[in-house]
C-alpha positions, 0 to 999 in steps of 0.5 A: 500499500502506498499510503495509510489511507489506502490501507484503511480502505476496502480492497475494492476501493484500493488503487489497482495501479500507482507510480512508485520510485519516489520517496516524496511524502504525501501528507494528505494520505500519509504515504508516498506520492503516487501520481505520474512522474518522469522515470516512475515505475507503474505498479500493477496490483493485478500482476501475480505477486503484486496484489493489493489484497490481504488485511482489510477493514470491511463488512463481515465476520473477522478472519480470512483477512478481515481485521475490522469493520468497514470504515466510512471515508470520513472515518478514515480521514478522521484517523488520518488527522488523529495520526498527524496530531500524534506524529508531532515533534517530540519537543512539544510533548516534553514537560 
């Protein structure tokens, strides 16, 4: 998964292709930037060995890859914003 937002999304909402090859941070989605760029590599999750499946949050009984209930988009965004707050500079957390 190129970002935490994608990780929190159900498999059928995850990108099937995205660009890799940059370590440029995407602060909105908490991950790597995935749009096209010069000399970028198109990563296709439909190719064997590149699947975007695995653990996911979706409706259904836990097990067989389901690790939690389906998260609505607004819940996913709220989680990302919460994680951003937690990731503040260590100095601001000292007494």
